[in-house]
FIKOLPA-604893 format. One record per residue (C-alpha): x, y, z; residue in three letters; residue number from 0. Coordinates in pm, whole numbers. Layout:
<pts>
PT|X|Y|Z|ala|NUM
...
</pts>
This chain:
<pts>
PT|1365|1818|1333|met|0
PT|1708|1654|1520|asp|1
PT|1704|1281|1438|thr|2
PT|1923|990|1683|pro|3
PT|2248|933|1574|lys|4
PT|2111|527|1553|asn|5
PT|1798|611|1355|ile|6
PT|1885|500|1017|lys|7
PT|1872|891|789|lys|8
PT|1543|826|550|asn|9
PT|1673|1115|241|asn|10
PT|1958|1070|53|pro|11
PT|1979|1405|17|thr|12
PT|1793|1761|98|ser|13
PT|1661|1754|-254|asp|14
PT|1350|1523|-340|gly|15
PT|1327|1553|-699|arg|16
PT|1393|1275|-940|asn|17
PT|1526|1129|-600|lys|18
PT|1386|730|-567|lys|19
PT|1083|694|-348|leu|20
PT|939|332|-272|tyr|21
PT|598|333|-200|ile|22
PT|489|-23|-100|ile|23
PT|195|-242|33|lys|24
PT|137|-537|242|ile|25
PT|-176|-673|272|gly|26
PT|-300|-959|531|gly|27
PT|-48|-1270|471|his|28
PT|206|-1074|577|val|29
PT|-25|-896|880|ile|30
PT|-164|-1209|1011|asp|31
PT|175|-1395|1087|asn|32
PT|393|-1233|1299|ser|33
PT|693|-1425|1161|glu|34
PT|618|-1313|827|asn|35
PT|584|-965|938|leu|36
PT|895|-968|1079|his|37
PT|1172|-1062|847|tyr|38
PT|921|-872|571|phe|39
PT|1051|-542|812|leu|40
PT|1406|-673|841|glu|41
PT|1385|-623|452|asp|42
PT|1202|-313|435|phe|43
PT|1420|-107|684|ser|44
PT|1777|-238|541|asp|45
PT|1599|-98|168|leu|46
PT|1795|255|120|gln|47
PT|1624|582|55|gly|48
PT|1278|745|80|tyr|49
PT|974|519|137|lys|50
PT|646|464|239|ile|51
PT|455|203|394|leu|52
PT|99|103|286|val|53
PT|-94|-175|466|his|54
PT|-414|-359|455|gly|55
PT|-620|-519|762|gly|56
PT|-617|-904|751|gly|57
PT|-833|-1133|927|lys|58
PT|-786|-919|1282|met|59
PT|-1112|-686|1183|ala|60
PT|-1313|-967|1095|thr|61
PT|-1223|-1161|1425|glu|62
PT|-1317|-850|1646|leu|63
PT|-1588|-807|1444|ser|64
PT|-1739|-1168|1543|his|65
PT|-1602|-1145|1897|thr|66
PT|-1800|-799|1945|leu|67
PT|-2120|-973|1796|gly|68
PT|-2063|-789|1463|ile|69
PT|-2152|-990|1146|glu|70
PT|-1856|-853|867|pro|71
PT|-2073|-811|527|lys|72
PT|-1858|-876|219|met|73
PT|-1986|-861|-181|ile|74
PT|-1746|-1002|-399|asp|75
PT|-1457|-945|-182|gly|76
PT|-1503|-594|-54|arg|77
PT|-1603|-538|267|arg|78
PT|-1962|-370|358|ile|79
PT|-1831|-89|624|thr|80
PT|-2179|-3|827|asp|81
PT|-2120|258|1121|ile|82
PT|-1989|-68|1380|glu|83
PT|-1788|-197|1103|thr|84
PT|-1616|170|1075|leu|85
PT|-1510|174|1435|arg|86
PT|-1421|-174|1447|val|87
PT|-1175|-116|1118|val|88
PT|-1064|224|1267|thr|89
PT|-951|19|1613|met|90
PT|-729|-238|1383|val|91
PT|-592|-104|1116|tyr|92
PT|-523|230|1247|ala|93
PT|-464|152|1623|gly|94
PT|-312|-238|1683|leu|95
PT|-199|-329|1336|ile|96
PT|4|9|1262|asn|97
PT|124|116|1601|lys|98
PT|287|-267|1620|asn|99
PT|435|-198|1239|ile|100
PT|579|131|1366|val|101
PT|725|-32|1712|ala|102
PT|870|-280|1505|gln|103
PT|1028|-39|1274|leu|104
PT|1169|225|1546|gln|105
PT|1316|-151|1722|ala|106
PT|1474|-202|1349|lys|107
PT|1626|148|1397|lys|108
PT|1406|314|1110|cys|109
PT|1219|611|1221|asn|110
PT|851|577|1111|ala|111
PT|528|742|1146|ile|112
PT|226|590|1179|gly|113
PT|-78|821|985|leu|114
PT|-407|782|853|thr|115
PT|-546|1002|601|gly|116
PT|-697|1202|823|ala|117
PT|-355|1321|1013|asp|118
PT|-228|1657|851|ala|119
PT|-527|1616|628|asn|120
PT|-309|1365|423|leu|121
PT|-500|1228|231|ile|122
PT|-851|1324|162|arg|123
PT|-1120|1075|24|ala|124
PT|-1479|1123|-115|asn|125
PT|-1752|885|59|lys|126
PT|-1829|641|-258|arg|127
PT|-2193|735|-375|pro|128
PT|-2473|512|-352|val|129
PT|-2560|281|-693|asn|130
PT|-2648|-98|-663|glu|131
PT|-2485|-150|-369|ile|132
PT|-2436|63|-69|asp|133
PT|-2092|20|22|tyr|134
PT|-2159|230|376|gly|135
PT|-1844|465|499|phe|136
PT|-1597|377|215|val|137
PT|-1368|645|53|gly|138
PT|-1258|680|-321|asp|139
PT|-982|890|-416|leu|140
PT|-857|1067|-711|asp|141
PT|-566|1291|-797|gln|142
PT|-627|1587|-570|thr|143
PT|-678|1354|-256|ser|144
PT|-299|1359|-125|val|145
PT|-135|1654|8|ala|146
PT|194|1615|-153|thr|147
PT|349|1876|5|his|148
PT|311|1795|324|lys|149
PT|385|1440|263|leu|150
PT|688|1507|107|ser|151
PT|799|1766|413|ala|152
PT|780|1389|614|leu|153
PT|997|1281|386|leu|154
PT|1266|1518|387|glu|155
PT|1267|1511|788|glu|156
PT|1392|1135|753|gly|157
PT|1069|1009|851|leu|158
PT|872|680|721|ile|159
PT|551|712|671|pro|160
PT|376|347|774|val|161
PT|-17|432|657|phe|162
PT|-314|214|760|ser|163
PT|-592|191|512|ala|164
PT|-804|475|675|ile|165
PT|-927|806|515|thr|166
PT|-1157|1110|603|his|167
PT|-1361|1324|390|asp|168
PT|-1236|1665|572|gly|169
PT|-1583|1685|717|lys|170
PT|-1532|1478|1034|gly|171
PT|-1598|1120|857|gln|172
PT|-1332|861|889|leu|173
PT|-1361|662|576|leu|174
PT|-1247|281|488|asn|175
PT|-1034|322|195|thr|176
PT|-873|19|-1|asn|177
PT|-518|-20|86|ala|178
PT|-401|-94|-330|asp|179
PT|-560|240|-377|thr|180
PT|-434|403|-143|ile|181
PT|-58|256|-221|ala|182
PT|-113|370|-626|ser|183
PT|-273|710|-557|thr|184
PT|26|783|-331|ile|185
PT|259|722|-585|ala|186
PT|89|906|-822|thr|187
PT|92|1188|-668|ala|188
PT|451|1198|-555|leu|189
PT|597|1103|-924|ala|190
PT|665|1468|-1020|ala|191
PT|912|1491|-753|asn|192
PT|972|1163|-712|tyr|193
PT|1133|821|-912|glu|194
PT|830|674|-773|thr|195
PT|847|305|-754|his|196
PT|516|135|-621|leu|197
PT|550|-248|-502|val|198
PT|290|-483|-410|tyr|199
PT|384|-756|-196|cys|200
PT|150|-1053|-190|phe|201
PT|173|-1435|-138|glu|202
PT|241|-1561|-484|lys|203
PT|605|-1476|-632|lys|204
PT|454|-1238|-935|gly|205
PT|250|-1277|-1190|val|206
PT|142|-1617|-1353|leu|207
PT|127|-1754|-1681|arg|208
PT|-22|-2033|-1495|asp|209
PT|-204|-1989|-1129|val|210
PT|-135|-2359|-1071|asn|211
PT|255|-2278|-1106|asn|212
PT|398|-2105|-888|glu|213
PT|723|-2145|-1060|glu|214
PT|543|-2016|-1408|ser|215
PT|625|-1616|-1350|ile|216
PT|653|-1343|-1596|ile|217
PT|883|-1165|-1486|thr|218
PT|884|-814|-1709|arg|219
PT|515|-698|-1882|ile|220
PT|543|-368|-2093|ala|221
PT|182|-203|-2142|ser|222
PT|166|-364|-2503|ser|223
PT|265|-701|-2379|tyr|224
PT|-9|-647|-2113|phe|225
PT|-288|-603|-2375|glu|226
PT|-198|-920|-2512|thr|227
PT|-185|-1119|-2197|leu|228
PT|-565|-1012|-2137|lys|229
PT|-631|-1124|-2481|ser|230
PT|-504|-1446|-2412|glu|231
PT|-687|-1548|-2115|gly|232
PT|-378|-1496|-1900|val|233
PT|-424|-1226|-1704|ile|234
PT|-782|-1251|-1560|ala|235
PT|-991|-1267|-1224|gly|236
PT|-845|-1051|-996|gly|237
PT|-474|-991|-1113|met|238
PT|-682|-779|-1364|leu|239
PT|-800|-509|-1173|pro|240
PT|-464|-504|-982|lys|241
PT|-275|-487|-1299|leu|242
PT|-518|-226|-1467|glu|243
PT|-462|9|-1168|asn|244
PT|-43|-58|-1176|ala|245
PT|-68|34|-1574|phe|246
PT|-270|345|-1470|lys|247
PT|14|466|-1223|ala|248
PT|290|424|-1479|ile|249
PT|44|632|-1752|lys|250
PT|43|891|-1478|asn|251
PT|476|904|-1403|gly|252
PT|544|629|-1160|val|253
PT|830|487|-1300|lys|254
PT|723|118|-1228|glu|255
PT|533|-146|-1063|val|256
PT|651|-450|-890|tyr|257
PT|426|-769|-815|ile|258
PT|552|-988|-609|gly|259
PT|629|-1195|-281|lys|260
PT|648|-1043|62|ser|261
PT|967|-1267|136|asp|262
PT|1161|-1181|-167|glu|263
PT|1163|-798|-105|leu|264
PT|1548|-775|-51|lys|265
PT|1547|-911|-454|gln|266
PT|1419|-554|-510|leu|267
PT|1771|-391|-515|lys|268
PT|1862|-608|-800|ala|269
PT|1527|-560|-959|gln|270
PT|1501|-952|-961|thr|271
PT|1178|-884|-763|phe|272
PT|834|-1070|-849|gly|273
PT|722|-890|-1200|thr|274
PT|827|-564|-1318|lys|275
PT|574|-385|-1509|leu|276
PT|646|-52|-1683|phe|277
PT|564|163|-2014|glu|278
</pts>
């Protein structure tokens, strides 16, 4: 595949083994604000080497649901995805948001390609079984979900994959899948061939000792210190499962995980971005 001269090459060499790869996940706090998204994508485009972007959906899916007369259903912060909701999130996540990000990255000379898990069978999920709650058309991932050789081939061609939070079951059914989970699953799957660095961008500067004090950031957390912070109740609530998933990824080969504020992404190069999690 020929790459135009004015497009930034994504691959530092033709051999991806042990080369640095960033998997970066962004959420609604970036997507819902065009100015925030613009500056984030500027910093993302300047990041050298292999990189993959994973995005969620923000408020757009909820707003479109209301416009179409579809009442969004949430339980414990998780969206119930019935068939009508699935149509909405597919239109918004895989369509409007994904292609807007790809177009902006192309304008910044980043040769991005917008994807769902269904494209080239890159990410296959299993429909979540019905237990106490029926989440509808929601997909769960495992260690076999990612087609690593195909995804690596895209990276080696100099392309920058941009994944929306839509996967499929291999039987023709699209599924809504948590973007955090997609990012960590991709990072783990590619860890054997790349030095993978997983980056979660959200609205805080990092993991905070005091949630009411933005300056109380904990800059480094090793796995042993994580257990201490849990026992002290410093890490609790919604941050707890995020960090548990992060350390699970580290135990499965991911080099390190960063959690920090999206508008500080340029600090990643100096390793002063947010909170660094490591073994």
